[in-house]
N, C-alpha and C positions, 0 to 999 in steps of 0.2 A: 260316518262323517261326510258331510255334503263337500263337494268341490274336489274331491282327492281323485287323483288318477294314478296309473300304474306305475309306469317306468320313471326312473328319476332322469331327469334332463339335465345331462353334463355338457359344460363348455370346454374347448379344447383351445389353450391358447399357446400351446407348444410352438406354435409358428414366432412368438415375441421370442427373441433372443435375449441372453444377456440379462435374465430374469433373477437369478439366484443371490446369493447373500453377498456377493462381490460388489453390489451395489453401495456397501458401506464406507468405501474407502473414503479418506479424508475424515473419519472420526476415529483414529488411532488412540485418542485420549481417554475414550472410553473403556472403561474395566474391561477384562476378557473375559469373557462369558464364562471360560472355564474356571476362573477364580472364584465367580458366584457359585457355581454347581458344584465346586470342590466337595467330597464328601457325600454327594447323591450319586455319585456316577460308581459303577463298580468296574474295577480294573478286569479287563478282558483275560481270561486263562490261555495258556498255552494252546495251541492248535491241538494238541494231543490229549487235551483234558476232556474227558467224556461227559462231564456234567458242569457246563458253565452256569453260574448263579448270578444272581442279582438280589437286591434289597426286595422284601416283601411287599412293602408299601409300592414299589415300582412295578412288581409283577401285578397287582391287584389294578394300578393305574391303565397299565397296558392292554388290561382286558375289558377297559372300556367302563369299569363299573363307577369310577369317581376320578378324582384328582389325586395326585401323589400325597398332598397334605389332607385330603378328606381322608385319604385310606389310614395314615398315619394318626387320626382320632378315632377311626374303627378301630383301629389295634389297641389304642389306649383304654378305649371302653369296653375290651374284652369280647369283641364281635367275630374276631378272626383266629383261625386255628390250622395248624400246620400237622398233618398226620394226626389228627383227631386231639392234638395239644394246643390250648389257648395260648397265643402268643402275647407276651407281655411286653415287648418290645419291638419298635420298627427297625432296630438293627439287626434282625433275623435275615439271614440271606436263605433263598430258596432256589431249586432246580428244579427243571420238568418232572423230574421224577417224584415230587413231593406234591403232597394233593392238599392244597388250600382251600378253605372253606369261607365263606361270610355267613354268618349268620345260619350254619349249618348247610349251606348250599355252597357245592363245588364253583369255583371259577369258570366263566366261560370260555371255551377255547379263543385264544388270541387270533384277531383275523389281521389282515392286511391294514397298513395305516391310511385313513382317509379322514379327508377334508372337504367341508360343505361351507358355502357362502350362504348365509339368512339375512334377509331384509328385515329387520326387527322393528313391528309398529310400535307406537307411543301406547303405554298402558299396560306392558307386559313385565313381569319381573324375569331376571335373568336368574332362575333359580330352579331346581325340580319339582319345589312345593314351597308352598307359604303357609305358616301356621294362620295367617288371617284369612286365608281363603281367596287371595287374591290371584288373578290370572296369571300364568306362567308360559316363557316360551316354549317351555317342553310340552306341555300341556297341547300345546296350540299346534304342534307339529304334526305332519303324517304319521300314521302309524307304521308305515312301510319301512321308516328310516330304522339303523341300528341305533344302539344306547349312546347317545351322544354326551359330551360336555362340552361347555363353552371356554374359549380362550379369553381370558379375562371376562369383564362385566360390563353392561350398557345400562345405566339408570332406568328406571320404570318409565320417565317420558323423554329419555333419549331415544331417537330412532337411527336407523341405517345399518350400516355394514357390522354383521356380529359372526366370527368364524366358530364353526363349532366341529367337533372332532371325536372320534372313536379313541384316541390314543391319549391317556392321561399324562404322558411322558411330554409327549409333543407340545400338548397346552401349556404345560409347565415352563418349558424351553420358550416359546413364544411370548410367555407374560414376562418374562425376566428384561428387565430394562437393559441389561449388557447386550442382548440381541439387537436392540437399537432398530428396530422395525419403526418406522413412521407411521404414526396414527393422524389420519387427516379428516379433518371435520370442516363443515358449512354450519356458522353460526349466526343467527339472528337475534339481535339484542336489543333493548329500550335504553336509548340514550344517545350520547354523543362521545366520539374519541376521535383523537389525531392520528394520521400514519406516523408521526414523530413518536407518540407514545407507544404505538404498538411496535414499533422499529426497535425500541428500547429493551424489550422483551427478548430479543436476539441473545442478550447477554445474560439471561434468567432473572430470576426475582426470588426475592425472600418474603414473605407474607406471614404474618403472627409466628415467626420464629421455623416455619417451614420453608426449605428452599426447593425451588423450581427451576429445573434445569434450562437451557436455551429453547426458546419458543418462535416458530415462524408464524407471525400474525400479519394479515394484510387485510386493508379496508376495500371492501369491493364496491359498496354503494351505499347510499342511504335511502330510507323507503319510509315516507312519511315520520314519525318518533323512531322508527328503528334503524338500525344500520346492519349490513350483512356483512360478515368477515369470514375470511380464511384463517385456520388455525391447525398448527401441526405441532405435534409433540412426540418424543420419545420415551418418556419415563411413564406415564399414565398414572399417576398419582390419582388418588380419590378425589373427585369432583375439581379436578385440575383446571378444567376449563371455566367452570362457573365461579371459581375462588378467584384466578387470575382476573378475570373480566370484571368480576365485582370490585376488585381491588381498583380498577380503573374506571368505576363510577359506571357500569354497563348492567344491565339486569337482563341474563338470557333468558329467553322464552322459546327458543327452538332451537334445537341442536340434532346435528345430521352427522353421523360419521360417513364417509364417502371413502374411505381407504383404511387399510390395515396392511401395511408392508407391502408387498407387490400385487395386493389383491384388491380390486374396486368394486364398488357397489354397482356402477354403472345404470343400466336400466332394468336392474332386476325388481319386478314389482315388491310391494308391500306385502309381507307375509309369504313370500316364495323363498325356497331354497334350491340351490343347485350344487353338484358335487365337482370338485375340480379333478380331473383325471388323473390316473396315477403317474403318468409320464410327466405330465404338465405341473404335479406338487412335487416331483422330485426336483425337478429344474429350479422351482421356485425357492424352495427351502436350501438348495446348495448343499454341499457335500458336509460343510462342517456343522450346520445346525442339524439335520438329518442325523448326523452321528452322534451329536450330543443328546439327541433324542431317542435314540436306537430305534427308529423310523423303519419299519417293515413294508417293503414295496412289493414283496413276493408271495405273501401269503395268502390263505384264502379269504373270499370274500363272504360274507353271512347273507344268505339267499332269506328274504321274507316274503310273505303273500303280500302283494300290494292290491289296492283296492282297483275294480273295473274303472275304464275310461280313458281315452285319450290325452294327451298333452304332456305338459311337463307336471313335476310334482312338485305341489306347493301346499302351503299351510291353508285351512279355512280364511276365509275374508274377515278382516278385522272390522270391527264397528266404526273405526276412524278412516277406513281407507280410501272411502267414497268421498268424505270430506278433503280428504289430502290430493286425490287427484284434480279438484277444484283450486287448488292452491299452488299450482305449478309455477303461478306468477309470481311468487314468492321468491323465486330466483333458483329454483331448484335445478339443476343441472343433471341429467343422466345420460348414460351411455350404457352400451353392452357390456357385461360383466368381462373383465379383462385384467391381465397383468399391468401393474405401474410401472414397468419397465425398471429402470434402474434408480427409481423416487428421485428424479431430478426434477420433478414438478414441484417446485419449492413454492414460496409465497408469494415470487412474482407470477404465478399462475394460479391465484388463488381460485378463481373459478373453478377449476377443477377438482378442487377437493379442501375441506377443512379436516382438522383431524383431532384425535384425542381419545382417552378410553377411561370409560366409567365416569363421564364428566358432568 
């Protein structure tokens, strides 16, 4: 595959302090994350227990094959077996001594929890495969990467920051609304809207019987018949940005996610991917989120042969990339990938990011 190079280019933002989950002070009204994941977490056994166990779906997700929810569907379909016996329920617990197979193949050894920042281009599905044959992000990624799953999704025509991880349990925790990580977007939309109308979204809004939580929306500037907005949400309901702005009479024609929690898109080129160093990842997640996900920061790293060539690891050039470079005048602001600090960059700094998830 042309354009691929060997080593993964990682950035280290560890010099940025105070980047963990403590930035959510002031959101005590949100449901506790432990309330939402109750029943999915396995009580840790006493220290002298020689065989700690966990739910089988969680074990599959930790191996990086899929998300926990997908693993449960595999179990229901009869694709998973433990010690040669097909499992009928995801309620089954397994230990390291059990032999778990999926479609007859043993689970790969679990490696260290890893997280990657990917600049998703327009025109790619956030999926491992598409029955219709449309291109996906995973078919575009360099082959030297481990098997990854996405943290949430971005629509086919939404671009910008997408988090990818080899740990399905971590992906699940980061997707939960109770984790309260802010998704920031920059939005170009056709039509006109007043700052007052956008300001009222801070109290949340109900559209067609669906309640959307507080939204930080700011008007950046008008550009011809379009407006550029900053948009930030914490829930990430399906098509939330487009639905809310459509209710205000705007038609979204470009949507760029520029931040997800403490991670920012910065100047990461379209189609490129970078890995967050383990130390920086541990600090960004914070102890609570890391514990809920059961993140492993000391496990082995899977080594894969990488294609020859110098430079940062990145996906092949997407056909839209050249066009996008000429549209920098649209107001897209970028910087080096880095942490967003305590997420105090709210709507008053709309230029530094709009947000959302799968909108």
